[in-house]
Every structure is written in structure tokens, then in C-alpha cells.
C-alpha positions as CSV (number, residue, x, y, z in Angstrom):
1,M,104.2,112.2,65.9
2,K,106.1,115.4,66.4
3,S,104.5,118.3,68.2
4,E,103.7,121.9,68.2
5,L,101.6,121.1,71.3
6,R,104.2,119.6,73.7
7,A,102.1,119.4,76.9
8,G,99.3,120.3,74.6
9,V,96.6,117.9,75.3
10,R,97.2,118.5,79.0
11,I,96.4,122.2,78.5
12,T,93.8,121.5,75.9
13,A,92.1,119.1,78.2
14,A,92.3,121.8,80.7
15,V,90.2,124.3,79.1
16,V,88.7,121.7,76.8
17,G,87.6,119.3,79.1
18,V,86.2,121.7,81.2
19,A,86.2,120.6,82.0
20,G,89.5,121.4,80.6
21,V,91.4,120.2,78.5
22,A,92.9,122.5,80.9
23,A,94.1,122.2,80.5
24,L,91.4,122.3,77.1
25,M,91.8,122.4,76.0
26,L,92.0,124.2,75.3
27,G,88.6,128.9,71.0
28,G,87.3,131.5,68.6
29,G,85.8,129.8,65.7
30,A,82.3,129.8,64.2
31,G,82.9,133.4,63.3
32,V,84.3,134.3,66.7
33,V,88.0,135.4,66.5
34,V,89.2,137.2,69.6
35,A,92.4,135.4,70.6
36,Q,95.9,136.3,69.5
37,E,97.2,135.1,66.2
38,G,100.3,137.2,65.7
39,G,102.2,136.0,68.7
40,K,103.7,139.4,69.3
41,A,102.6,140.2,72.8
42,D,105.3,139.8,75.4
43,A,105.2,136.5,77.4
44,T,104.3,137.0,81.0
45,V,107.1,136.3,83.5
46,A,106.1,134.1,86.4
47,P,106.1,135.9,89.8
48,S,108.7,135.1,92.4
49,A,105.9,134.4,95.0
50,A,102.2,134.2,94.9
51,A,100.1,136.8,96.6
52,P,96.4,136.8,97.6
53,A,95.6,139.9,95.7
54,A,97.4,142.7,93.8
55,A,98.5,145.8,95.6
56,G,95.7,148.3,96.0
57,G,93.0,146.0,97.4
58,K,90.5,143.5,96.3
59,V,90.7,142.4,92.6
60,D,87.6,140.2,92.4
61,G,84.0,141.1,93.3
62,R,83.0,137.6,94.4
63,F,86.0,135.9,95.9
64,A,88.3,137.2,98.6
65,D,91.3,135.3,97.5
66,A,92.6,132.5,95.3
67,E,91.8,129.8,98.0
68,A,88.2,130.9,98.0
69,L,88.0,130.5,94.3
70,L,89.7,127.1,94.5
71,S,87.1,126.0,97.1
72,A,84.3,127.0,94.8
73,L,85.9,125.2,91.8
74,E,86.0,121.9,93.8
75,S,82.3,121.4,93.2
76,A,81.7,123.7,90.2
77,D,81.3,120.7,87.9
78,A,78.8,118.9,90.2
79,D,75.9,119.4,87.7
80,L,78.0,119.4,84.6
81,R,77.0,116.5,82.4
82,T,78.1,117.7,79.0
83,L,79.8,120.7,77.4
84,T,80.3,121.6,73.7
85,A,82.0,124.6,72.2
86,A,84.1,126.0,69.4
87,I,87.7,126.1,70.5
88,Q,90.8,128.0,69.4
89,Y,94.3,127.0,70.4
90,V,97.3,129.4,69.8
91,R,100.9,128.5,70.2
92,A,103.2,131.6,70.1
93,F,106.9,131.0,69.7
94,P,109.7,133.0,71.3
95,E,112.4,134.7,69.1
96,D,114.9,131.9,69.5
97,Q,112.3,129.6,67.9
98,G,111.6,132.0,65.0
99,S,108.8,134.0,66.6
100,G,105.4,133.8,64.9
101,S,102.4,131.6,65.9
102,H,100.3,128.7,65.0
103,T,96.5,128.9,65.6
104,R,94.3,125.8,65.5
105,R,90.5,126.0,65.4
106,G,87.9,123.4,65.8
107,T,85.3,122.0,68.2
108,M,85.3,120.2,71.5
109,A,82.9,118.0,73.5
110,F,83.0,116.9,77.1
111,A,80.9,114.4,79.0
112,N,80.8,113.5,82.7
113,L,79.1,110.3,83.3
114,D,79.7,110.7,87.0
115,A,77.6,113.8,87.3
116,G,74.1,113.5,88.9
117,G,71.6,112.4,86.3
118,A,74.2,111.8,83.6
119,G,74.0,108.7,81.5
120,A,74.4,107.3,78.0
121,G,71.2,106.3,76.6
122,G,69.3,106.4,73.4
123,A,70.0,109.7,71.6
124,G,73.2,110.5,73.5
125,V,74.9,111.6,76.6
126,G,73.6,114.4,78.8
127,G,70.3,116.2,78.3
128,A,67.8,114.7,80.7
129,G,70.2,111.9,81.6
130,G,68.9,109.0,83.6
131,G,72.0,107.0,84.3
132,E,73.5,106.2,87.6
133,K,76.7,107.5,89.2
134,T,79.6,105.0,88.8
135,A,82.5,104.2,91.0
136,T,85.0,104.4,88.1
137,P,85.6,107.9,86.6
138,R,84.0,108.2,83.2
139,R,84.8,111.7,82.2
140,R,85.4,111.9,78.5
141,F,86.4,114.6,76.0
142,A,86.9,114.9,72.2
143,V,88.6,117.7,70.3
144,T,88.7,118.1,66.5
145,F,91.0,120.8,65.0
146,D,90.3,121.3,61.3
147,K,92.0,124.6,60.6
148,L,95.6,125.8,61.1
149,I,96.6,129.4,60.7
150,I,100.3,130.1,60.5
151,N,101.5,133.6,61.6
152,G,98.0,134.9,61.4
153,N,97.8,135.0,57.6
154,R,98.3,131.5,56.1
155,L,95.3,129.2,56.3
156,I,95.7,125.4,56.0
157,E,92.9,122.9,56.1
158,E,94.5,120.4,58.4
159,R,92.7,118.0,60.7
160,Q,93.8,116.5,64.1
161,D,91.6,114.7,66.5
162,F,92.1,113.9,70.2
163,V,89.5,111.6,71.8
164,F,89.5,110.4,75.4
165,D,87.0,107.7,76.5
166,G,87.9,107.5,80.2
167,S,90.8,105.1,79.7
168,W,92.2,105.4,76.2
169,L,93.4,108.5,74.3
170,L,93.2,108.4,70.6
171,E,95.3,110.8,68.5
172,L,94.5,111.1,64.8
173,D,96.7,113.0,62.3
174,F,94.7,113.0,59.0
175,A,97.5,114.6,56.9
176,G,100.0,112.0,57.9
177,K,97.5,109.2,58.2
178,Q,98.8,108.4,61.6
179,A,96.7,107.0,64.5
180,I,98.0,106.5,68.0
181,R,95.8,104.9,70.7
182,R,97.3,104.8,74.2
183,R,96.0,103.8,77.5
184,V,96.7,106.6,80.0
185,V,95.9,104.8,83.2
186,A,96.5,101.2,84.3
187,E,93.6,98.9,83.7
188,G,91.5,98.3,86.8
189,S,93.5,100.9,88.8
190,G,90.4,103.2,89.4
191,A,92.7,106.2,89.0
192,D,91.2,109.3,87.4
193,P,93.5,110.5,84.6
194,L,91.8,113.9,84.6
195,R,92.7,114.6,88.3
196,I,95.9,116.3,89.4
197,G,98.3,113.7,90.7
198,E,96.4,110.7,89.2
199,G,96.9,111.1,85.5
200,P,98.4,113.2,82.7
201,L,95.3,115.1,81.7
202,P,94.2,117.3,84.7
203,L,91.2,119.5,84.2
204,P,90.9,123.1,85.6
205,I,87.6,122.3,87.4
206,G,86.5,119.8,90.0
207,Q,90.1,119.5,91.4
208,R,90.8,119.3,95.1
209,K,92.0,122.5,96.5
210,A,94.7,120.7,98.5
211,D,96.1,119.1,95.3
212,V,96.3,122.4,93.5
213,L,98.0,124.2,96.5
214,G,100.5,121.3,96.8
215,R,101.7,121.8,93.3
216,F,101.3,125.6,92.7
217,G,101.6,128.9,94.3
218,V,98.3,130.6,93.6
219,S,97.1,134.2,93.4
220,L,93.8,135.8,92.5
221,V,94.5,138.7,90.1
222,A,92.5,141.3,88.1
223,A,90.5,139.9,85.2
224,T,92.6,141.7,82.5
225,E,96.0,141.3,84.0
226,G,98.4,139.5,81.7
227,L,96.2,140.0,78.6
228,P,97.8,141.6,75.5
229,E,97.2,145.3,74.9
230,G,96.2,146.9,71.6
231,E,93.1,147.4,69.6
232,Q,93.2,143.9,68.0
233,F,92.8,142.4,71.5
234,A,90.0,144.7,72.7
235,A,87.4,142.1,72.1
236,L,89.3,139.5,74.2
237,R,89.7,142.0,77.1
238,T,86.1,142.9,77.0
239,L,85.1,139.3,76.9
240,L,87.1,138.4,80.0
241,A,86.5,141.6,81.9
242,S,83.9,140.0,84.2
243,A,85.7,136.7,84.6
244,H,87.7,135.4,87.6
245,Q,91.4,135.0,86.9
246,I,93.7,132.7,88.9
247,R,97.4,132.6,88.3
248,L,99.3,129.4,89.1
249,E,103.1,129.3,89.6
250,P,104.5,125.7,89.6
251,R,106.3,124.9,92.8
252,A,110.0,124.1,92.4
253,G,110.6,120.4,91.9
254,S,107.0,119.6,90.7
255,E,106.3,117.9,87.4
256,Q,104.5,121.1,86.2
257,A,107.7,123.1,86.8
258,R,109.5,121.1,84.1
259,D,107.1,122.4,81.5
260,F,105.7,125.8,82.7
261,R,106.7,129.1,84.3
262,E,103.1,130.0,85.0
263,I,99.5,129.2,84.0
264,R,96.6,131.6,84.1
265,L,93.0,130.4,84.0
266,W,89.9,132.5,83.5
267,Y,86.5,131.3,84.8
268,R,83.2,132.9,83.7
269,E,80.6,134.2,86.0
270,P,78.3,132.8,87.4
271,D,78.9,129.1,86.7
272,L,82.7,129.1,86.9
273,L,83.2,127.3,83.6
274,P,86.8,127.9,82.3
275,V,86.7,129.9,79.1
276,F,90.3,131.0,78.6
277,S,93.8,129.8,79.6
278,Q,97.3,131.2,79.0
279,A,100.4,129.2,79.8
280,V,104.1,130.3,79.6
281,R,106.4,127.4,79.0
282,T,110.0,127.1,80.3
283,D,111.3,127.7,76.8
284,G,109.5,131.0,76.5
285,S,106.7,129.9,74.2
286,R,103.1,130.5,75.1
287,D,99.9,128.6,74.8
288,E,96.5,130.2,74.7
289,I,93.1,128.4,74.6
290,L,89.7,130.0,74.3
291,L,86.3,128.4,74.3
292,A,84.1,130.7,72.3
293,P,81.4,131.8,74.8
294,A,78.7,132.2,72.1
295,T,79.1,128.6,71.2
296,L,79.2,127.1,74.7
297,V,76.3,124.6,75.3
298,K,76.1,123.1,78.8
299,N,74.2,119.8,79.4
300,G,73.1,119.5,75.8
301,T,73.0,116.1,74.0
302,V,76.3,114.7,72.9
303,L,76.3,111.4,70.9
304,P,78.3,108.6,72.5
305,E,80.0,108.0,69.1
306,R,81.9,111.2,69.7
307,F,84.1,109.4,72.3
308,V,84.9,106.2,70.4
309,T,88.7,105.5,70.5
310,V,88.9,102.4,68.4
311,P,90.7,103.5,65.2
312,E,89.0,101.1,62.9
313,A,85.6,102.3,64.0
314,V,86.3,106.0,63.2
315,L,88.8,106.1,60.4
316,P,87.8,106.2,56.7
317,E,87.7,102.8,55.1
318,K,88.4,101.2,58.5
319,G,91.9,102.7,58.5
320,A,93.1,101.4,55.1
321,G,96.4,103.2,54.3
322,W,96.9,104.5,57.9
323,N,99.6,103.6,60.4
324,V,97.9,102.6,63.6
325,E,99.9,102.3,66.8
326,V,98.5,100.9,70.1
327,M,100.3,101.7,73.3
328,E,99.5,100.0,76.6
329,F,99.8,101.9,79.9
330,R,103.3,102.9,80.9
331,G,103.7,104.3,84.4
332,G,104.5,108.0,84.5
333,A,103.5,108.6,80.9
334,R,103.3,112.3,80.1
335,A,100.8,114.1,78.0
336,P,100.9,113.2,74.3
337,E,102.2,115.3,71.4
338,A,100.7,116.2,68.1
339,K,102.1,116.7,64.6
340,P,103.2,120.3,63.9
341,A,102.8,122.3,60.7
342,E,105.5,121.8,58.1
343,G,108.8,123.1,59.4
344,A,107.6,123.6,63.0
345,E,109.8,122.8,66.0
346,G,109.0,119.9,68.3
347,G,110.2,116.7,69.9
348,G,109.3,113.1,69.3
349,A,106.3,111.5,70.8
350,G,108.0,108.6,72.5
351,G,108.2,104.9,71.5
352,G,106.6,101.7,72.5
353,G,103.7,99.8,71.3
354,A,103.2,98.1,67.9
355,T,102.9,100.1,64.6
356,Q,100.5,98.5,62.2
357,P,100.8,99.8,58.6
358,R,97.5,99.4,56.7
């Protein structure tokens, strides 16, 4: 699969998983359209050094500095069992890549089977719960994109799914009938693939402050800093005006520095769930992910079937006519890539595994 997402699931998981997503992932939708589609706003340049606050004094009414926010985020997901929302992902291209933008819209679901009271039982995951905490991380997410908007004016019904069950990540490209199932952590390792330093899909919540500070310079900035100006973005600016924004600058030599100049994350008040992210890549392109606030449901019921990663169990006609590729764990694997729209730029997804035409 080629990609318009290059570290995409990593950012999508960020805000998506909220987990993230991050990094996801990464959402207007369901009638809510407030994120950028035209890709015309200037990309933000990463600062040369992080600062605790912008000149002129305190920029956040709750936290004194970025480290205080990071401390709160360490435990902000303690009672988070499930999260569902509409999601919007925007990829804005720089001039040397033709400018323009691709916007994907869909839905996401997250389940944390390690959270107090979480469990899979009967009707689904979450709700009243009833399960026990487990020693092995069992955080899961699923993202379905079903609409693609090119340059803000061309709508294509195109479906892509990303499903993570705690060990395996399933990528489904319905247009190309391509399914890739890959193990993202070694079997029996006990590693958490959603934690910085342990796996390729770190989330923007529940991370250890020391891990974040070891990889990024951090600063707490005003809620609307870095957001595009103009009447068409007024709804977005209003939406995020009361949020807490943290800016992350990858430290030289870190894995994150290979992909990004800077990452900005917005957390809503008062529960510190991530609702928006903006990342500037080293090639000048920009990713933005929004979880539509009106659609956010915390600790509702999510059916376990949403997190199934066995292709034959989720594909039409058990995968007849699909190419199915299964990839075992390979140390140091990076975040996967997804198929772009026709004519989009992007690199290959990497080899390995066995392709099974059906």
C-alpha cells in the first residue's frame, strides 16, 4: 500500500486512540466540519528551543507550564474505558508536492481493558464494565474512513479501515481490495505498542512525563496559537479557545525528528481528552486530526467485534477476491502506511510476509 498518511496511523492513533491515535488519530463529520480542507494556511515552523510560556505571562488558566500538563496527562486516562467519536483527518501538501489537501472523514472507537472496571462481556466493552485489570496491555482502537475530499471540493466515497487489537494491526483498503495484518510487538514481550519507546503507535494520553521529555522539547502555549486565521476557521478557533495546547519539538537524533518538525496537541477541559492535533512533517506537509466534540462518547458500550483483526472474519465473502498479507513482528517496525487517492504522492509500505491472492 502506498500512502498519503506516512506516519499516519501513529498520529491518527494519537488523537484517535485517545487515546490517540495520537497520534489519532487522529474529525469533523456527522455534520461537523470545522477543520481545514483547503490546505492554504502556512505551516508552522518548529521553534529553536522550547519555552515554558509565551512572552507576556501565563498562557493557560489551569497549568503553570508544560510539565504540569504532562504530569496531569500521565493519569488522565485512568478512568477511560471506551471512547467513540467522528474523526476528520486532513493532509495538507506543500508547494513542491503540488499544494492542495486530502481530507478523510469517518469514525473511531477506543477501548482500554486495563482501566478500572473495564471488561469485555455480554453486550460489549465499557459501560458498567466488570472485568479485571490485566498485566498485559489491552488497549485497542479502530478507525474507519469512508469519505475522501480532495482539495476541499471533490468528494469520493472511499473506505479505509485501521484496527488494532492490542497485538495485531489490520489495514483494509476496500478500493484496492488489499488487507494487511501485521503484528506490531513481539509475541509474549509484554511491551505496550501504544507507549512511547515501546511501540510504533504512541497515544497522546497516559504517557510517562519522563518519556515525553526525553524525546521532545515541550512548551505550553496559548490555545489558539498556530491555528489558521480567516473566517472559514472561526469555528475551529472558537472550539479550541478553552483547550490546553502543548507544543512538542522532537529532539535532535530522536526517531520522531526523522518525521516531524513539530507536533501540537489540544486537550479539552476538564477531562483532558485530546480533541485536535497538528503536525508539521520534515517535508513541509501538515497533518491535522479533529475528534468532533459533539460526537465524543466516553465510556459508552463498544462491541468487541469492532476490534477483530482477522481478515476472513471481517471482509465481505470471507475475503474472496482480496489480497491478504500477514506480517509477523519485525523489530523496529515503523507506523504503517495507507493507500493514497489516485495520483497522490507517497512511499511504499515495506515488504515481508506472505501475500495471499483470493
